[in-house]
C-alpha positions as CSV (number, residue, x, y, z in Angstrom):
1,M,-4.4,-9.9,-73.1
2,S,-5.6,-8.9,-69.5
3,D,-8.0,-6.2,-68.8
4,R,-6.6,-3.1,-66.5
5,I,-7.7,0.1,-64.8
6,T,-5.1,2.5,-64.5
7,L,-4.9,5.7,-62.5
8,T,-2.0,7.9,-62.9
9,G,-0.7,11.1,-61.2
10,L,-2.8,10.9,-58.4
11,R,-1.1,13.7,-55.9
12,V,-1.4,13.6,-52.2
13,F,0.0,15.2,-49.3
14,G,2.1,13.1,-46.9
15,R,4.5,12.5,-44.2
16,H,6.7,9.9,-45.2
17,G,10.6,9.7,-44.8
18,V,13.4,8.8,-42.9
19,F,14.5,12.3,-41.7
20,G,12.4,14.1,-38.8
21,H,11.5,17.1,-41.1
22,E,9.9,15.3,-43.5
23,K,7.4,13.5,-41.2
24,R,7.2,17.2,-39.5
25,D,6.8,19.3,-42.6
26,G,5.6,16.8,-45.0
27,Q,5.6,17.0,-49.1
28,E,3.6,15.9,-52.0
29,F,3.5,12.2,-53.3
30,V,2.4,11.3,-56.6
31,V,0.7,7.8,-57.0
32,D,0.5,5.6,-60.2
33,L,-1.6,2.5,-59.9
34,T,-2.6,-0.4,-62.5
35,V,-5.2,-3.0,-61.5
36,W,-5.7,-6.0,-63.6
37,L,-8.9,-7.6,-63.3
38,D,-11.5,-9.1,-65.9
39,L,-13.9,-6.4,-66.9
40,T,-15.9,-8.6,-69.3
41,A,-19.2,-8.3,-67.1
42,A,-18.6,-4.4,-66.7
43,A,-18.4,-4.1,-70.4
44,A,-21.4,-6.4,-71.4
45,T,-23.4,-4.8,-68.6
46,D,-22.5,-1.3,-68.2
47,D,-23.0,-1.8,-64.6
48,L,-20.7,0.0,-62.1
49,R,-20.9,-3.1,-59.7
50,Q,-19.2,-5.3,-62.1
51,T,-16.1,-3.2,-62.0
52,L,-13.3,-1.8,-59.7
53,H,-14.6,2.0,-59.1
54,Y,-11.7,3.9,-59.9
55,G,-12.7,7.1,-57.5
56,E,-12.9,4.6,-54.6
57,L,-9.6,3.1,-55.7
58,A,-8.2,6.8,-55.7
59,E,-9.6,7.4,-52.5
60,L,-7.7,4.3,-50.9
61,A,-4.5,5.0,-52.1
62,A,-5.0,8.9,-50.9
63,A,-6.2,7.7,-47.4
64,I,-2.8,5.5,-47.2
65,V,-0.3,8.3,-48.5
66,G,-2.2,10.8,-46.6
67,G,-2.4,8.6,-43.4
68,E,0.0,7.1,-41.1
69,P,3.6,8.0,-41.8
70,Y,6.2,5.5,-43.1
71,D,10.0,5.8,-43.2
72,L,9.9,4.2,-46.9
73,I,7.9,4.9,-49.9
74,E,8.3,1.1,-50.3
75,S,6.2,0.7,-47.4
76,V,3.2,3.0,-48.7
77,A,3.6,1.4,-52.2
78,G,3.3,-2.1,-50.6
79,R,0.5,-1.1,-48.3
80,I,-1.6,0.3,-51.4
81,A,-1.2,-2.7,-53.2
82,D,-1.9,-5.2,-50.3
83,E,-5.2,-3.4,-49.8
84,V,-6.0,-3.4,-53.5
85,L,-5.6,-7.1,-53.7
86,K,-8.2,-7.4,-50.8
87,D,-10.7,-7.1,-53.4
88,S,-10.9,-10.8,-54.8
89,R,-11.9,-9.6,-58.2
90,V,-8.3,-8.3,-58.8
91,S,-5.8,-10.6,-60.1
92,G,-2.8,-8.3,-60.1
93,V,-1.7,-4.6,-59.2
94,E,1.3,-2.4,-59.9
95,V,1.5,0.7,-57.6
96,T,4.3,3.3,-58.2
97,V,4.9,6.0,-55.6
98,H,6.8,9.2,-56.7
99,K,8.6,11.3,-54.4
100,P,9.7,14.2,-56.4
101,S,10.8,16.7,-53.5
102,A,13.0,13.8,-51.8
103,P,15.8,15.2,-49.6
104,I,18.6,14.5,-52.3
105,P,21.2,17.6,-52.4
106,L,21.6,17.2,-56.2
107,T,19.4,18.2,-59.0
108,F,17.0,15.3,-60.2
109,D,13.2,14.9,-61.8
110,D,12.1,12.3,-59.6
111,V,12.2,9.3,-57.5
112,A,9.9,6.4,-57.4
113,V,9.3,3.2,-56.0
114,T,7.2,0.2,-58.2
115,V,5.7,-2.9,-56.3
116,G,3.8,-5.3,-58.1
117,R,1.9,-8.0,-56.5
118,K,0.0,-11.0,-58.0
119,R,-2.9,-13.1,-56.6
């Protein structure tokens, strides 16, 4: 079994979508992240430097969602995953980006894309 840190339900305003009004008006996106890394040293030492700071993880994801607009939430999720993997302690990451207000002319609860990356 591998150790992991999970962050769910991060809500961030962004301007992603293929339609002009999505980039102009924006909407709320929701991000879920799971990051796999060895937490043995953090558990043994109670030292924040031995783990991935989940506040910084949330800020990283929020900066990407709230930053440069992309057409696809696949691109948003992939960019978050790639940035998280820059930390050499991370062995894997899974990112789900939800777009609950996607412009679909039908009744639905959510649209989401999940990407996974491993080292």
